[in-house]
VEXDREN-2710 file (C-alpha; in Angstrom, 1 decimal):
% VEXDREN-2710
k/r/px/py/pz
1/MET/-2.4/14.8/-12.3
2/THR/1.0/15.2/-14.0
3/SER/3.9/14.0/-12.0
4/ASP/7.2/12.2/-12.4
5/PHE/5.5/9.1/-10.9
6/ALA/2.6/9.2/-13.3
7/ASP/5.0/9.7/-16.2
8/ALA/6.9/6.6/-15.0
9/LEU/3.7/4.5/-15.0
10/ALA/3.1/5.6/-18.6
11/SER/6.5/4.3/-19.7
12/GLY/6.2/0.8/-18.4
13/PRO/5.5/-1.4/-15.3
14/LEU/7.0/-0.7/-11.9
15/VAL/7.8/-3.3/-9.3
16/LEU/6.4/-2.7/-5.8
17/ASP/8.0/-4.1/-2.7
18/GLY/6.5/-6.9/-0.6
19/GLY/5.4/-7.2/3.0
20/LEU/7.3/-4.9/5.2
21/SER/6.2/-6.6/8.4
22/ASN/7.5/-10.1/7.5
23/GLU/10.9/-8.6/6.6
24/LEU/11.0/-6.9/10.0
25/GLU/9.9/-10.0/11.8
26/ALA/12.5/-12.0/10.0
27/ALA/15.1/-9.6/11.5
28/GLY/13.8/-10.3/14.9
29/HIS/11.4/-7.5/15.6
30/ASP/8.2/-8.1/17.6
31/LEU/5.3/-6.4/15.8
32/GLY/2.5/-7.8/18.0
33/ASP/0.9/-4.5/19.1
34/ALA/-1.7/-2.0/17.7
35/LEU/0.9/0.1/15.9
36/TRP/2.4/-2.9/14.0
37/SER/5.4/-1.8/12.0
38/ALA/4.7/1.9/12.7
39/ARG/6.0/1.2/16.3
40/LEU/9.5/1.1/14.8
41/LEU/9.1/4.8/13.8
42/THR/9.4/5.5/17.5
43/GLU/12.0/2.9/18.4
44/ASP/14.2/1.9/15.4
45/PRO/13.7/3.7/12.1
46/GLU/17.0/2.3/10.9
47/ALA/15.4/-1.1/10.9
48/LEU/12.8/0.2/8.5
49/THR/15.4/1.6/6.2
50/ARG/17.2/-1.8/6.1
51/ALA/13.9/-3.6/5.3
52/HIS/13.1/-1.1/2.5
53/LEU/16.6/-1.6/1.2
54/ALA/16.2/-5.4/1.1
55/TYR/13.3/-4.9/-1.3
56/PHE/15.1/-2.3/-3.5
57/GLU/18.1/-4.7/-3.7
58/ALA/15.6/-7.5/-4.8
59/GLY/14.5/-5.4/-7.7
60/ALA/11.6/-3.2/-6.4
61/ASP/11.2/0.2/-7.9
62/VAL/8.8/1.5/-5.2
63/ALA/9.0/1.3/-1.4
64/ILE/5.7/1.6/0.6
65/THR/6.3/3.3/3.9
66/ALA/5.7/1.9/7.4
67/THR/2.8/4.3/8.0
68/TYR/-0.1/1.9/7.2
69/GLN/-1.1/1.7/10.8
70/ALA/0.2/5.1/11.8
71/THR/-2.5/7.5/12.9
72/PHE/-2.7/10.6/15.1
73/GLU/-5.2/8.6/17.3
74/GLY/-3.0/5.6/17.6
75/PHE/0.0/7.6/18.5
76/ALA/-2.1/9.6/21.0
77/ARG/-2.8/6.3/22.9
78/ARG/1.0/6.1/23.4
79/GLY/1.2/9.6/24.7
80/ILE/2.6/11.0/21.5
81/GLY/1.1/14.4/20.7
82/PRO/0.1/15.8/17.2
83/GLU/3.4/17.6/16.5
84/ARG/5.6/14.6/17.2
85/ALA/3.2/12.3/15.4
86/ALA/3.4/14.5/12.3
87/GLY/7.2/14.2/12.5
88/LEU/6.9/10.4/12.7
89/PHE/4.8/10.4/9.5
90/ALA/7.6/12.3/7.8
91/LEU/10.2/9.9/9.3
92/GLY/8.4/7.1/7.6
93/VAL/8.9/8.8/4.2
94/GLU/12.5/9.7/5.0
95/SER/13.3/6.1/6.1
96/ALA/12.3/4.9/2.7
97/ARG/14.1/7.8/0.9
98/GLU/17.3/6.8/2.8
99/ALA/16.9/3.2/1.6
100/ALA/16.6/4.5/-2.0
101/ARG/19.7/6.6/-1.6
102/ARG/21.7/3.6/-0.4
103/ALA/20.3/1.4/-3.2
104/ARG/21.4/4.0/-5.8
105/ALA/24.9/4.2/-4.4
106/GLY/26.4/2.2/-7.2
107/ARG/23.7/3.1/-9.8
108/PRO/23.1/6.9/-9.6
109/ASP/20.8/6.8/-12.6
110/ARG/18.4/4.2/-11.1
111/ARG/14.9/5.7/-10.6
112/LEU/13.3/4.7/-7.3
113/TRP/10.1/5.9/-5.7
114/VAL/8.5/6.2/-2.3
115/ALA/4.8/5.6/-1.7
116/ALA/3.4/6.9/1.6
117/SER/1.0/4.3/3.0
118/ALA/-2.4/5.3/4.4
119/GLY/-4.3/2.4/5.6
120/PRO/-8.1/2.2/6.3
121/TYR/-9.9/3.3/9.5
122/GLY/-10.0/-0.4/10.5
123/ALA/-6.2/-0.5/10.7
124/MET/-6.3/2.1/13.5
125/LEU/-8.7/-0.1/15.4
126/ALA/-6.3/-3.1/15.0
127/ASP/-9.1/-5.6/15.3
128/GLY/-9.2/-7.0/11.8
129/SER/-12.1/-4.7/10.7
130/GLU/-10.2/-3.5/7.7
131/TYR/-11.2/-6.9/6.2
132/ARG/-14.9/-6.1/6.9
133/GLY/-15.4/-2.4/6.5
134/ARG/-18.9/-1.0/7.3
135/TYR/-17.7/0.7/10.5
136/GLY/-20.9/2.5/11.1
137/LEU/-19.4/5.9/10.3
138/THR/-20.6/8.4/7.7
139/THR/-18.5/9.3/4.7
140/GLY/-17.9/12.7/6.3
141/GLU/-16.7/11.2/9.5
142/LEU/-14.3/9.0/7.6
143/GLU/-13.0/11.9/5.6
144/ARG/-12.4/13.9/8.8
145/PHE/-10.4/10.9/10.1
146/HIS/-8.2/10.5/7.0
147/ARG/-7.6/14.1/6.0
148/PRO/-5.1/15.2/8.8
149/ARG/-3.0/12.1/8.3
150/LEU/-3.0/12.6/4.5
151/GLU/-2.0/16.2/4.9
152/ALA/0.9/15.2/7.2
153/LEU/2.1/12.5/4.7
154/ALA/1.8/14.8/1.7
155/ALA/3.8/17.5/3.5
156/ALA/6.7/14.9/3.6
157/ARG/6.7/15.0/-0.2
158/PRO/6.4/11.3/-1.1
159/ASP/6.2/10.5/-4.8
160/VAL/2.7/9.0/-4.4
161/LEU/0.2/8.3/-1.6
162/ALA/-0.9/4.7/-1.3
163/LEU/-4.6/4.6/-0.2
164/GLU/-4.5/0.9/0.4
165/THR/-6.4/-2.1/1.8
166/VAL/-9.7/-0.2/1.4
167/PRO/-12.6/-2.6/2.3
168/ASP/-15.7/-0.7/1.1
169/THR/-16.9/2.0/-1.2
170/ARG/-17.9/4.4/1.6
171/GLU/-14.3/4.6/2.9
172/ALA/-13.1/4.9/-0.7
173/ALA/-15.4/7.9/-1.3
174/ALA/-14.1/9.5/1.9
175/LEU/-10.5/8.9/0.9
176/LEU/-11.1/10.4/-2.6
177/ARG/-12.5/13.5/-1.0
178/ALA/-9.7/13.7/1.6
179/VAL/-6.9/13.5/-0.9
180/ARG/-8.1/16.4/-3.0
181/GLY/-5.9/19.4/-3.3
182/LEU/-2.9/17.9/-1.6
183/GLY/-0.6/18.2/-4.6
184/VAL/0.5/14.5/-4.5
185/PRO/-0.8/11.8/-6.8
186/ALA/-2.4/8.7/-5.2
187/TRP/-3.3/5.2/-5.9
188/LEU/-6.5/3.6/-4.5
189/SER/-6.4/-0.2/-3.9
190/TYR/-9.2/-2.3/-2.4
191/THR/-8.9/-5.5/-0.4
192/VAL/-11.3/-7.9/-2.1
193/ALA/-12.9/-11.3/-2.0
194/GLY/-13.7/-12.7/-5.4
195/ASP/-15.4/-10.0/-7.5
196/ARG/-16.5/-7.8/-4.6
197/THR/-15.0/-5.6/-2.0
198/ARG/-14.6/-7.1/1.5
199/ALA/-17.8/-5.3/2.4
200/GLY/-19.6/-7.0/-0.5
201/GLN/-19.9/-4.2/-3.1
202/PRO/-19.4/-5.1/-6.8
203/LEU/-15.9/-4.1/-8.0
204/GLU/-17.3/-2.3/-11.0
205/GLU/-19.1/0.1/-8.6
206/ALA/-16.0/0.4/-6.4
207/PHE/-13.6/1.2/-9.2
208/ALA/-16.0/3.6/-10.8
209/LEU/-15.7/6.0/-7.9
210/ALA/-12.1/6.7/-8.9
211/ALA/-12.6/6.9/-12.7
212/ASP/-12.8/10.7/-12.7
213/ALA/-10.5/11.5/-9.7
214/ALA/-7.7/13.6/-11.1
215/GLU/-5.5/12.8/-8.1
216/VAL/-5.7/9.1/-8.6
217/VAL/-3.1/7.8/-11.0
218/ALA/-3.8/4.1/-10.5
219/VAL/-6.5/1.8/-9.0
220/GLY/-6.5/-1.8/-8.1
221/VAL/-6.2/-4.4/-5.3
222/ASN/-3.9/-5.4/-2.5
223/CYS/-4.0/-7.6/0.6
224/CYS/-6.1/-10.2/-1.1
225/ALA/-5.7/-13.7/-2.4
226/PRO/-3.6/-14.0/-5.5
227/GLU/-6.4/-15.9/-7.2
228/ASP/-8.6/-12.8/-7.0
229/VAL/-6.3/-10.5/-8.8
230/SER/-6.7/-11.3/-12.5
231/GLY/-10.4/-10.6/-12.6
232/ALA/-10.0/-7.4/-10.5
233/VAL/-7.3/-6.1/-12.8
234/ARG/-9.5/-6.6/-15.8
235/THR/-12.4/-4.8/-14.2
236/ALA/-10.3/-1.9/-12.9
237/ALA/-8.7/-1.3/-16.3
238/ARG/-12.1/-1.5/-18.1
239/VAL/-14.0/0.7/-15.7
240/THR/-11.4/3.4/-15.1
241/GLY/-9.0/3.4/-18.0
242/LYS/-6.3/4.0/-15.5
243/PRO/-3.1/2.0/-14.8
244/VAL/-3.8/-0.8/-12.4
245/VAL/-2.0/-1.7/-9.1
246/ALA/-1.9/-5.3/-7.9
247/TYR/-0.1/-6.5/-4.8
248/PRO/-1.8/-9.5/-3.1
249/ASN/-0.8/-11.5/-0.1
250/SER/0.9/-14.8/-0.3
251/GLY/-2.4/-16.6/-0.2
252/GLU/-2.3/-17.4/3.5
253/ALA/-5.2/-16.2/5.6
254/TRP/-4.9/-13.8/8.5
255/ASP/-6.6/-14.9/11.8
256/ALA/-7.4/-11.6/13.5
257/LYS/-8.3/-13.4/16.8
258/SER/-5.0/-15.2/17.2
259/ARG/-3.1/-12.6/15.2
260/CYS/-1.3/-15.1/13.0
261/TRP/-1.3/-16.4/9.4
262/ARG/-2.8/-19.7/8.5
263/GLY/-2.7/-21.9/5.4
264/ARG/-0.3/-22.2/2.5
265/SER/1.2/-19.7/0.0
266/SER/-0.4/-19.7/-3.4
267/PHE/1.5/-16.8/-4.8
268/ALA/3.3/-17.6/-8.1
269/ALA/5.5/-15.0/-9.7
270/GLY/4.4/-16.3/-13.1
271/ARG/0.9/-14.8/-12.5
272/VAL/2.2/-11.3/-13.0
273/ARG/2.5/-11.7/-16.7
274/ASP/-1.3/-12.2/-16.9
275/TRP/-1.8/-9.2/-14.7
276/ARG/0.5/-7.1/-16.8
277/GLU/-1.3/-8.2/-20.0
278/HIS/-4.6/-6.9/-18.7
279/GLY/-3.4/-3.5/-17.4
280/ALA/-1.4/-3.9/-14.3
281/ARG/1.5/-1.3/-14.2
282/LEU/2.3/-1.5/-10.4
283/VAL/2.9/-5.1/-9.4
284/GLY/4.3/-6.5/-6.1
285/GLY/3.2/-8.3/-3.0
286/CYS/1.7/-7.6/0.4
287/CYS/1.7/-9.6/3.6
288/ARG/4.0/-12.7/3.6
289/VAL/5.5/-11.8/0.3
290/GLY/9.3/-11.4/0.8
291/PRO/12.3/-10.2/-1.2
292/PRO/12.8/-13.5/-3.1
293/THR/9.3/-13.3/-4.6
294/ILE/9.8/-9.7/-5.4
295/ALA/13.0/-10.6/-7.2
296/SER/11.1/-13.2/-9.2
297/ILE/8.4/-10.6/-10.1
298/ALA/11.1/-8.2/-11.3
299/ARG/12.7/-10.9/-13.5
300/ALA/9.3/-11.9/-14.9
301/LEU/8.4/-8.4/-15.9
302/ALA/11.9/-7.7/-17.3
303/ARG/11.5/-10.6/-19.7
304/GLU/8.4/-9.0/-21.3
END
Protein backbone atom coordinates (compact mmCIF):
# COMPACT_ATOMS: atom_id res chain seq x y z
CA MET A 1 0.00 0.00 0.00
CA THR A 2 1.36 3.40 -1.01
CA SER A 3 0.99 6.14 1.60
CA ASP A 4 2.93 9.04 3.06
CA PHE A 5 3.64 6.89 6.10
CA ALA A 6 4.97 3.99 4.03
CA ASP A 7 7.14 6.43 2.10
CA ALA A 8 8.52 7.81 5.37
CA LEU A 9 9.46 4.28 6.49
CA ALA A 10 11.38 3.80 3.28
CA SER A 11 13.41 6.95 3.87
CA GLY A 12 14.73 6.08 7.33
CA PRO A 13 13.84 5.04 10.88
CA LEU A 14 10.96 6.65 12.78
CA VAL A 15 10.85 6.97 16.56
CA LEU A 16 7.69 5.74 18.27
CA ASP A 17 6.44 7.07 21.57
CA GLY A 18 6.54 5.18 24.87
CA GLY A 19 3.96 4.00 27.36
CA LEU A 20 1.00 6.36 27.37
CA SER A 21 -0.35 4.95 30.62
CA ASN A 22 2.76 5.64 32.70
CA GLU A 23 2.88 9.24 31.46
CA LEU A 24 -0.78 9.66 32.45
CA GLU A 25 -0.22 8.03 35.84
CA ALA A 26 2.76 10.31 36.43
CA ALA A 27 0.37 13.22 35.91
CA GLY A 28 -1.88 11.84 38.65
CA HIS A 29 -4.54 9.96 36.66
CA ASP A 30 -5.95 6.73 38.07
CA LEU A 31 -6.15 4.15 35.27
CA GLY A 32 -7.20 1.22 37.41
CA ASP A 33 -10.31 0.19 35.52
CA ALA A 34 -11.24 -1.92 32.51
CA LEU A 35 -11.01 0.96 30.03
CA TRP A 36 -7.47 1.88 31.14
CA SER A 37 -6.26 5.05 29.37
CA ALA A 38 -9.32 5.00 27.08
CA ARG A 39 -11.39 6.17 30.07
CA LEU A 40 -9.84 9.61 29.63
CA LEU A 41 -11.46 9.87 26.20
CA THR A 42 -14.70 10.33 28.12
CA GLU A 43 -13.31 12.36 31.02
CA ASP A 44 -10.21 14.35 30.08
CA PRO A 45 -9.03 14.17 26.44
CA GLU A 46 -6.78 17.18 27.02
CA ALA A 47 -4.73 14.99 29.37
CA LEU A 48 -4.15 12.61 26.47
CA THR A 49 -3.00 15.47 24.26
CA ARG A 50 -0.52 16.59 26.91
CA ALA A 51 0.85 13.06 27.26
CA HIS A 52 1.26 12.68 23.50
CA LEU A 53 2.96 16.08 23.39
CA ALA A 54 5.49 15.01 26.02
CA TYR A 55 6.62 12.22 23.71
CA PHE A 56 6.74 14.43 20.64
CA GLU A 57 8.85 16.91 22.60
CA ALA A 58 11.14 14.03 23.64
CA GLY A 59 11.81 13.24 19.97
CA ALA A 60 9.07 10.80 18.94
CA ASP A 61 7.90 10.95 15.34
CA VAL A 62 4.80 8.80 15.90
CA ALA A 63 2.12 8.97 18.61
CA ILE A 64 0.02 5.88 19.32
CA THR A 65 -3.54 6.75 20.34
CA ALA A 66 -5.31 5.94 23.61
CA THR A 67 -7.63 3.45 21.90
CA TYR A 68 -5.82 0.22 22.72
CA GLN A 69 -8.50 -0.80 25.20
CA ALA A 70 -11.34 1.14 23.55
CA THR A 71 -14.03 -1.13 22.13
CA PHE A 72 -17.73 -0.83 21.39
CA GLU A 73 -18.32 -3.61 23.93
CA GLY A 74 -16.28 -1.93 26.64
CA PHE A 75 -17.96 1.42 26.14
CA ALA A 76 -21.40 -0.28 26.12
CA ARG A 77 -20.71 -1.56 29.63
CA ARG A 78 -20.44 2.10 30.64
CA GLY A 79 -23.75 2.95 29.01
CA ILE A 80 -22.11 4.51 25.95
CA GLY A 81 -23.91 3.68 22.71
CA PRO A 82 -22.33 2.91 19.31
CA GLU A 83 -22.63 6.43 17.89
CA ARG A 84 -20.90 8.09 20.82
CA ALA A 85 -18.34 5.29 21.00
CA ALA A 86 -17.40 5.90 17.36
CA GLY A 87 -16.96 9.56 18.24
CA LEU A 88 -14.62 8.59 21.07
CA PHE A 89 -12.47 6.53 18.70
CA ALA A 90 -12.21 9.62 16.49
CA LEU A 91 -11.40 11.75 19.53
CA GLY A 92 -8.47 9.46 20.29
CA VAL A 93 -7.03 10.22 16.87
CA GLU A 94 -7.79 13.94 17.17
CA SER A 95 -6.13 14.16 20.60
CA ALA A 96 -2.89 12.89 19.09
CA ARG A 97 -3.31 15.15 16.05
CA GLU A 98 -3.66 18.16 18.33
CA ALA A 99 -0.45 17.19 20.13
CA ALA A 100 1.30 17.02 16.75
CA ARG A 101 0.01 20.49 15.86
CA ARG A 102 1.38 21.89 19.12
CA ALA A 103 4.71 20.12 18.65
CA ARG A 104 5.05 21.66 15.20
CA ALA A 105 4.28 25.19 16.42
CA GLY A 106 7.90 26.28 16.21
CA ARG A 107 8.89 23.80 13.49
CA PRO A 108 6.18 23.78 10.82
CA ASP A 109 8.28 21.54 8.54
CA ARG A 110 8.53 18.75 11.13
CA ARG A 111 6.74 15.57 10.00
CA LEU A 112 4.78 13.79 12.71
CA TRP A 113 2.44 10.82 12.50
CA VAL A 114 -0.55 9.35 14.34
CA ALA A 115 -1.03 5.60 14.74
CA ALA A 116 -4.51 4.48 15.81
CA SER A 117 -4.11 1.67 18.32
CA ALA A 118 -6.25 -1.46 18.09
CA GLY A 119 -5.46 -3.87 20.88
CA PRO A 120 -6.31 -7.57 20.94
CA TYR A 121 -9.56 -9.15 22.07
CA GLY A 122 -7.98 -9.87 25.45
CA ALA A 123 -7.53 -6.15 26.11
CA MET A 124 -11.32 -5.76 26.08
CA LEU A 125 -11.59 -8.53 28.68
CA ALA A 126 -9.09 -6.65 30.88
CA ASP A 127 -8.00 -9.87 32.58
CA GLY A 128 -4.48 -10.25 31.23
CA SER A 129 -5.53 -12.70 28.52
CA GLU A 130 -3.84 -10.61 25.82
CA TYR A 131 -0.66 -12.19 27.19
CA ARG A 132 -2.05 -15.69 26.64
CA GLY A 133 -4.28 -15.62 23.56
CA ARG A 134 -6.24 -18.74 22.63
CA TYR A 135 -9.58 -17.26 23.71
CA GLY A 136 -11.63 -20.15 22.40
CA LEU A 137 -13.04 -18.06 19.55
CA THR A 138 -12.86 -18.82 15.84
CA THR A 139 -11.02 -16.62 13.36
CA GLY A 140 -14.38 -15.48 12.02
CA GLU A 141 -15.63 -14.51 15.48
CA LEU A 142 -12.47 -12.52 16.13
CA GLU A 143 -12.75 -10.80 12.74
CA ARG A 144 -16.35 -9.78 13.53
CA PHE A 145 -15.15 -8.33 16.85
CA HIS A 146 -12.32 -6.31 15.32
CA ARG A 147 -13.84 -5.04 12.05
CA PRO A 148 -16.32 -2.43 13.43
CA ARG A 149 -13.66 -0.83 15.61
CA LEU A 150 -11.12 -0.78 12.79
CA GLU A 151 -13.72 0.82 10.53
CA ALA A 152 -14.36 3.53 13.13
CA LEU A 153 -10.66 4.17 13.60
CA ALA A 154 -10.01 4.24 9.85
CA ALA A 155 -12.83 6.75 9.40
CA ALA A 156 -10.90 9.14 11.66
CA ARG A 157 -8.06 9.07 9.08
CA PRO A 158 -4.99 8.21 11.14
CA ASP A 159 -1.73 7.80 9.26
CA VAL A 160 -1.55 4.12 10.17
CA LEU A 161 -3.41 1.51 12.22
CA ALA A 162 -1.40 -0.15 14.98
CA LEU A 163 -2.61 -3.75 15.30
CA GLU A 164 -0.63 -4.34 18.44
CA THR A 165 0.09 -6.73 21.29
CA VAL A 166 -1.30 -9.67 19.30
CA PRO A 167 -0.75 -12.87 21.29
CA ASP A 168 -1.43 -15.59 18.71
CA THR A 169 -1.68 -16.40 15.03
CA ARG A 170 -5.45 -16.94 15.01
CA GLU A 171 -6.05 -13.38 16.14
CA ALA A 172 -3.43 -12.11 13.70
CA ALA A 173 -5.23 -13.87 10.84
CA ALA A 174 -8.50 -12.29 11.97
CA LEU A 175 -6.96 -8.82 12.11
CA LEU A 176 -5.41 -9.21 8.68
CA ARG A 177 -8.84 -10.06 7.28
CA ALA A 178 -10.55 -7.27 9.22
CA VAL A 179 -8.17 -4.56 7.99
CA ARG A 180 -8.69 -5.28 4.29
CA GLY A 181 -10.18 -2.52 2.19
CA LEU A 182 -10.10 0.18 4.85
CA GLY A 183 -7.75 2.40 2.86
CA VAL A 184 -5.36 2.94 5.80
CA PRO A 185 -2.00 1.16 6.12
CA ALA A 186 -1.34 -0.93 9.21
CA TRP A 187 1.44 -2.48 11.20
CA LEU A 188 1.07 -5.84 12.93
CA SER A 189 3.03 -6.45 16.12
CA TYR A 190 2.98 -9.51 18.34
CA THR A 191 3.68 -9.80 22.02
CA VAL A 192 6.21 -12.58 22.35
CA ALA A 193 8.20 -14.71 24.76
CA GLY A 194 11.55 -15.79 23.37
CA ASP A 195 11.15 -16.97 19.79
CA ARG A 196 7.42 -17.66 20.03
CA THR A 197 4.16 -15.80 20.35
CA ARG A 198 2.63 -15.68 23.80
CA ALA A 199 0.36 -18.53 22.70
CA GLY A 200 3.41 -20.59 21.78
CA GLN A 201 3.49 -20.44 17.96
CA PRO A 202 6.89 -20.08 16.22
CA LEU A 203 7.56 -16.50 15.12
CA GLU A 204 8.42 -17.61 11.60
CA GLU A 205 4.88 -18.93 11.25
CA ALA A 206 3.41 -15.83 12.89
CA PHE A 207 5.22 -13.28 10.73
CA ALA A 208 4.61 -15.27 7.53
CA LEU A 209 0.88 -14.50 7.82
CA ALA A 210 1.58 -10.85 7.04
CA ALA A 211 4.19 -11.33 4.31
CA ASP A 212 1.73 -10.90 1.44
CA ALA A 213 -0.74 -8.54 3.14
CA ALA A 214 -0.73 -5.36 1.06
CA GLU A 215 -2.24 -3.31 3.87
CA VAL A 216 0.58 -4.19 6.28
CA VAL A 217 3.56 -1.85 5.93
CA ALA A 218 5.50 -3.14 8.95
CA VAL A 219 5.59 -6.18 11.22
CA GLY A 220 7.27 -6.82 14.53
CA VAL A 221 6.87 -6.99 18.29
CA ASN A 222 5.75 -4.88 21.22
CA CYS A 223 4.88 -5.27 24.90
CA CYS A 224 7.60 -7.87 25.42
CA ALA A 225 10.93 -8.03 27.18
CA PRO A 226 13.74 -6.01 25.56
CA GLU A 227 15.86 -9.16 25.49
CA ASP A 228 13.40 -10.81 23.09
CA VAL A 229 13.49 -8.08 20.46
CA SER A 230 16.70 -8.68 18.51
CA GLY A 231 15.87 -12.23 17.45
CA ALA A 232 12.31 -11.27 16.58
CA VAL A 233 13.49 -8.34 14.45
CA ARG A 234 15.78 -10.61 12.47
CA THR A 235 13.04 -13.18 11.94
CA ALA A 236 10.42 -10.60 10.92
CA ALA A 237 12.73 -8.98 8.38
CA ARG A 238 13.82 -12.31 6.90
CA VAL A 239 10.36 -13.84 6.66
CA THR A 240 8.44 -10.84 5.35
CA GLY A 241 10.93 -8.48 3.72
CA LYS A 242 8.96 -5.63 5.30
CA PRO A 243 10.15 -2.86 7.64
CA VAL A 244 10.12 -4.01 11.25
CA VAL A 245 8.47 -2.36 14.26
CA ALA A 246 9.95 -2.86 17.75
CA TYR A 247 8.69 -1.29 20.96
CA PRO A 248 9.17 -3.47 24.03
CA ASN A 249 8.28 -2.85 27.64
CA SER A 250 10.84 -1.66 30.18
CA GLY A 251 11.60 -5.27 31.11
CA GLU A 252 9.40 -5.29 34.20
CA ALA A 253 6.64 -7.92 34.36
CA TRP A 254 2.90 -7.19 34.59
CA ASP A 255 1.07 -8.99 37.39
CA ALA A 256 -2.50 -9.20 36.05
CA LYS A 257 -3.93 -10.44 39.37
CA SER A 258 -2.66 -7.52 41.43
CA ARG A 259 -2.63 -5.13 38.43
CA CYS A 260 0.88 -3.84 39.01
CA TRP A 261 4.38 -4.08 37.55
CA ARG A 262 7.10 -6.12 39.23
CA GLY A 263 10.84 -6.46 38.74
CA ARG A 264 13.44 -4.10 37.33
CA SER A 265 13.87 -2.29 34.04
CA SER A 266 16.26 -3.87 31.54
CA PHE A 267 15.59 -1.45 28.68
CA ALA A 268 18.79 0.16 27.37
CA ALA A 269 18.52 2.69 24.56
CA GLY A 270 21.79 1.39 23.14
CA ARG A 271 19.98 -1.78 22.05
CA VAL A 272 18.17 0.11 19.31
CA ARG A 273 21.25 0.28 17.11
CA ASP A 274 21.26 -3.51 16.88
CA TRP A 275 17.54 -3.51 16.11
CA ARG A 276 18.05 -0.87 13.42
CA GLU A 277 20.91 -2.84 11.88
CA HIS A 278 18.70 -5.89 11.45
CA GLY A 279 15.69 -4.16 9.92
CA ALA A 280 13.82 -2.17 12.55
CA ARG A 281 12.39 1.06 11.08
CA LEU A 282 9.83 1.90 13.79
CA VAL A 283 11.47 1.91 17.21
CA GLY A 284 10.15 3.02 20.59
CA GLY A 285 8.86 1.68 23.88
CA CYS A 286 5.70 0.28 25.39
CA CYS A 287 4.68 -0.02 29.04
CA ARG A 288 6.91 1.72 31.60
CA VAL A 289 9.06 3.38 28.94
CA GLY A 290 8.81 7.14 29.40
CA PRO A 291 9.89 10.31 27.56
CA PRO A 292 13.51 10.25 28.84
CA THR A 293 14.07 6.82 27.27
CA ILE A 294 12.38 7.89 24.05
CA ALA A 295 14.72 10.90 23.96
CA SER A 296 17.67 8.50 24.32
CA ILE A 297 16.34 6.35 21.46
CA ALA A 298 15.96 9.42 19.25
CA ARG A 299 19.54 10.45 19.98
CA ALA A 300 20.87 6.94 19.33
CA LEU A 301 19.14 6.71 15.95
CA ALA A 302 20.17 10.25 14.99
CA ARG A 303 23.83 9.31 15.42
CA GLU A 304 23.63 6.52 12.82
